N, C-alpha and C positions, 0 to 999 in steps of 0.2 A: 504494500500500500504506500501511497505517497505521503509526504509530510503534511501535517496540518497547516493550513494557511495562517500566517501570523501578520497582523496589521502593523504598520510602522508605529514605532513608539512615539506617543504624543509628548511634547515638551511639558515639563512641570509648570504649574501655575503658582503665582504668588498673590498675596493680598496687600493692597496699599490703599489706605483711606477707604476701606469698605468696598473697594472695587477689585475685581479679579483681573490680574494682568499676567502676561507671559513672562516666565523667568529668562527667556532669551534676551530681553532688553535689559542688560546688566548695567547700563549707564544711568538708570533712574535711581536717584538717591532715596534712601530710606526704605529700600525694597527688602522685604523679609520673606524667606521661603515659607510656604504654607504646606503642612502635611495633610491638611484636611481637603476633601474635594470641594471644588468651587460650587457656588450655588447655581441652581438651574437657570437663574436669571442671566447668567453670563453666556452670551451667544457662542463664544469660542469654546467654552467648556462643554456646552451642550452639543456642539457639532463634532468635537474631536475627543471627547472623553470616553467613558466606559460603554455608553450606549452604542456608539459606532463600532467599537471593538466586539461587543457581544453580537451585533448583527453580522459581522464578518465571520465570527467563529461559530455561530449557531448551527449551520449545517454540519460542520465537522463534529461539534459537541454531541449532536444527536446520534452520530455514528459511533461514538466512543464505546458504548456498552457492547455493540455488535462486534467491533474490532477486538475488544479485550477478550470476549468469550471465545471467538474463533482462534485468537492467538494462543490462548491457554489450551484449547483442544488440539491445536497443531503442535505445540511444543511438548506437552505432557501426554504420553500414551501408555496405557496398560498393555499387557501382552495380548489380551483378547481384542482390544481395539486395533492393535497392529495386525493381527490375523484377519480381522474383518476388512480392514483397508486393503490388505494385500489381495484378498479374493476379489475386491472391486477394482483395483488399480493395476495389478501386475500384468505385464504384457503377455507373458507366456500363458497364463491361465485364460486370459481373454482370447488369445489365438486358438487355444484348444476349444473353447466354446464356439468360435466361428467355424472351426474344422468340423465339429459335431453337427452344426447346422448344415454344412455342405454335404456331409455324409447322409444326413436324413433326406436332403433334396435328391441325392443320387439314388437313394432307395425308392423314392417315389417314381423316379424316371425308369428304374430297372423293372419295377412291377407293372409298368404300363404295357398293354398289348399294342402291336403295330397298328397304325391308323390306315384306313383305306385311302386309295388315291382316286380322285375323280378327274377324268380327262374329257375335254370337248375339242373336237377337231372338225374341219371341213375339207373336202376333197372334190376332185372332178370339176374344178372351176375352169371353164374354157374362155379365154379372153377374146376369141374370134366370134363365137356365137353368143356370148354374154350369158347372163343368168336369168334372163326372161323377165316378163312383167308380172304384175299381180302382187298379192301379199307376200310377206316374208316366208311363210310356210310353203309357198308354191315356187320359190326360187329354184332354179335348176342347179343346185349344189348338193353335194353329198354331205350331210351333217351326221356326225357320230358322237354319241355320248357313252362313255365307258367308265366302269368302276372296277378297280383292281384291289384285291385283298390278299396280303401275305398270311399264310397259315403256318405257324411255328409248330414243329413236331419234335418229339424227343424230350419234352419237358424243359425246353430251353428257358422259357419265361420263369418257371418256378426256380430253376437253378440260379438264374441271374438275380432273381429277387432275394433268394436265400443268401447269396454271396454279398449282396448289398446290405442286407440286414446285419450280417456278421461284421461288416465294416463299420456300421453304426455302433455296434457293441464295442468294437475296438476303439472307435473315437471317443465314446463315453468313458471307457477304461483309461484312455490316455489323459483325459481331463481329470479323472480321479487321481491318477498317478502324479500328474502335475500339481494337484492340490496337496497330495501327500508330501512331496519333496518341498513344495513352497512353504508349507507349515513348518516343516523341519528347519528350513533355512531361516525363517523369520524367528522361530523360537531360539535358535542358536545365536542369531544376531542380537536378539533382545537380551540374552544372557551375557553377551559381551558388553552390551551397553550398561546393564546393571553392574557388572564387575568393574567397568571403568568408573562409574559413579562412586562405587564403594572404595575403589583405589584412590580416587581424588579425595574422598573424605578422610581416609587414613593418612595420606600424605599431607593434607592440610593440618591435621592434628599434630603430625610430626614437626611441621614447620613452625606451628605455634609453640610447641614445646621447646624447640631449639631457641626461639626468640626469648622465651621465658628463662631458659637456662643461661643464655648470654647475659640477661639482665642480672641474674643471681651472681654470675661469675664476675661481672664488673663490680658489684658491691663487695665481693670477697677480695678482689684485687685492691680496691680502695682501702680495705681494712688490712691489707698486707698478708692475706691468707692464701692468695693465689698468684701465680706468676703470670707475667704478660704473655708468655708463649701459650699458656693454656687458654687465655681469653682469645688469642688469635686463632687457635684451633676451633674454638666454638664459633667464631665468626665464619670460618671456612665451612663448618657444618651447616650454619644458617644458609649460606649461599647454595650449598649442595642441596639442601632440602627444598629451597625455592626452585632450583632447576628441576628436581624430581617432580615437583608440583606442576611446573609448566609442561613437562613431558606428559604427565598424566592428563592434563587438560587437552593436549593435542591428541592423545590416544582416545579421549572421550569424543572429540569431534570426529575422529576417524570411525569410531564405532557407531556414532550417530548417523553419519553419511552412509555407512554400510547398511544399517537398518532401513534408512530411507530408500535406498536402492532396492533392497529386498521387497519392501512394500510396493514399490513402483511409483513413488511420488515424482511429480514433474519437476524439472529444473526451474529455478535454482533450488537445490536441495536444502530443506530447513535443518536446523540443529535440534534434534529431538531430545527429550528427557523422559526417562523411564519413571512411571508413577508407581509401579509395583514396589513393595517393600523388599529390601534385600534380606531382612530377617525372616520373611515368610518363605523364602526360597531355600529352606534348610533341607539337607538330605534326609531321606526316609528309607527304611529297610524295605527292599522290594525284591521279590523272588522273580527272576527272569524266567518266564514260561517258554515253552517250545515255540518254534517258529511256524506259523501257518503259511508256508511258502505259497501254496496254491491259491490263497485268497488275496494275494497282493495284486494291485490293479495292473501293474505292468505285465505280470504273468497272465492275467485274464485277457489283456489286450493281445498278447502274443498268441494265446490259445484261440481267440476269435479270428485272428488273421490266418491261422493255420486252417481253421474250418472254412474260411472264405477261400483259401487256396484250394482246398479239396473241392469246393463247389465250382471253382474256376476250372479245375481239371475235368470235372464231370461235364461242365458246359462245353469245353473244347472238344471232348469226345462226342458229345451230343450233336456237335455241328456236322458230324458225318451223316447224321440223319437228315435226309433231304427235306427242306421246307417247300411247300407248294404255294404257288401264287395263282389265285383263281380270279378270272375276269368275266364280267358281264357287260354287254354293249347293246345299245339300240341305235339303228341306222335309219335315217330318213333321206331318201333320194327320189323326189317327185318325178312322175312320168308326164311328158308333154310331147306335142308333135315335134318341137324343136329338139327335144332330148328323149328319144324313144328308148335310150339305154337305161333310163331310171328304173329302180327296183321298188319304189314305194317305201313302205315301212318294213324293216326286217330286224331280226335280233340275232345275237351271237353269244357264244360261250367259249372261254379259253382256259387252259390249265398249263402252267409253266413249271417244269421240274428241272433243277440244275443237274448237269452231267459232270461227275467227278472223273474226268478222263485225264486231266493233267495234274491236278492238285487235290489232295484229300485231307486238308487241314493238318498236315503233319507238323508244320511250324508252330501253330497255336498249341498243339498238344505238348510238344517239347518245351515250349515256353511255360506252359502251366505246370509241367513236371518240375522245372527248375524253380518256379515260384513256390511250389509245395515243399521242395527240399530246403529252400531258404527259410520258409516259415517254420519248418521243423527245427532247424538249427537255432533260429531266434527264440523259439519256445524253450529249448533246452538251456540256452544261455540265460534267458530271463529267470527260469526256475532255479538254476544253479546260483546265479547272482543274488536272488532273493533269499535263498537259504543261507548263503555265505554271509550276506550283510546282517541277517537276523542273528546268526550265531556270534558274529563279531560285535554287534551292538549289545548283545546280552553280556558278553565278557567285559566290554568297556564299561557298561553300566555298573556291574558288580565291582570292578576295580576302582573306578572313580568314586563310587559310593563309599567304599571302605576308606579310601584316602581322605575324602572330605570328612567322614565321621571321626577319623583320628585327629585331624586338625581341630575340628569343632569341640571334641570332648577332652583332649589331653594337651596337645601342644600349645594351643592358644592360652589356655589357663596357666600353664607352667611359665610360658614366656611373659605373660602379663605380670605374674607374681614377681619374677626376677626383675623386671623393669621397674615396677613400683618400689621394690626394696632398694634398688640402686638410686632411684630418684630421691627417695627419702634420705638416704645416706649422703648423697651429694649436696643436697640443700643444707645439711647440718655439718658439712665439712668433713665427713668421715670417709669420703670416696673421691678418688681422683677423676679428672676429666676423661682420661683414657678409659677407665672402667665404666663410667656411666655411658660414654658413647658406644662402647661395645655392647652394653645391655640394650641400648636403644636400637642399634642396628639389628641385633638378634630378634628383638620383638617386632621391629618393622618388617624384617624379612619373613618372619613367621606369619604376620598378618597378611602380607602380600601373597605368600605361598598358599595360605588358607583361602584367600579370595580366588586365586587361580584354581585351587582344587574344587571349590564350590561351583565355579563357572564351568569347569570341565565336567562336573557331575550333571549340571543342567543341560549342557550340550549333549552329553551321552544319553540323558533321559529323552531329549528331543529326537535323537537318532533311533533310540529304542522304540519310541512311539511310532515313528515312521515305518518301522519294519514289523510291528506287531499289531497296530491298530489301523484299520483301513476305512476309507469312505468309499464303499462299493458303489459302482455305477448302477 
């Protein structure tokens, strides 16, 4: 959105002798600046004061509530809101929906029977003798009206319709598989955003603690209890903590833009903020069940394409069954003294049968066999990949769950206790700067490792959901 319009600042007004004057006229003696607004009786104040400014700002002020609400919704997103936006905005998912519509249209076309063909022609027009006089029906021309209809044999239309319906099933399964992978990617990107926010919080606390310790060290130096080199070391740690905080801010922007891309937001990408609580994303004990490989959407899509390939092979073989084209015609050739060769009204019937004397659909059959073999391999690959990813995701989930639980239950508590003890001792002069810095580094690294472990667990959980829970077409 553009910036709000701002009116030019009006010059301050002064009072002199009960009259309102502009402060711009500084050469008037006895002028005293007035902090109160001028009376409405002053024409210049009424024209250039708050009323004019309010008139200019009123349209923008009316939009402020709407702008604030939309800005908050855009900047702060829960995981469910991010998933909903991704299903509405992401390009791949929308393309899959378009492909499904195209497959449904192809199915309608494949199920249709051949249309008849209507032909009207004229013949025996002699330019020397002319067409004669009288009404149109008595003209000396041979008029032919013909209707032709192709009759498909061998179940071609049923096979063609079945193959198209299987392609519709495959397109719907592709859309479901795209949704499965999209939800996994959005959840993992959201976990990275949550972790980056928590990392920023931890490093901000570290930077504040370093500033506080530097202030304590300076007091101890003034009291002669601490050397200048120790204060210099603390100053270096303050700068290092600030650099770490800046790097964490850059990492947060990177995670924000990555989530915006996964959602499918348009450029320029906004900087998002995760509204879910990091404390609510704690690991929980979960038993990884077996992998229902056959139920995954990509396996179902491959299976539907194999069935369509089978129907395509049967259709290519059925093409060897000759289709018959039947025709009916009515002919009108009036008889007259000038055209005694006329036949009057006559009717005809025709049957057309193709002769496979040079080609018997061998190429279409070989092509259909190759497509069937390719679909079989694609199904085997999809099934193997689905089962392998399911087993890997189960193992990764259990490993990351155990690692996150160890950090949450033991390591963080122990590192926090050591750090608090060291801080207390340092503030009372019982611990050196080196020892307290080591304790802080240990606690900070433990906190950051714990954040990474919890983020890894959340991403492993998203991958496990993508391989074990499905949105079936």
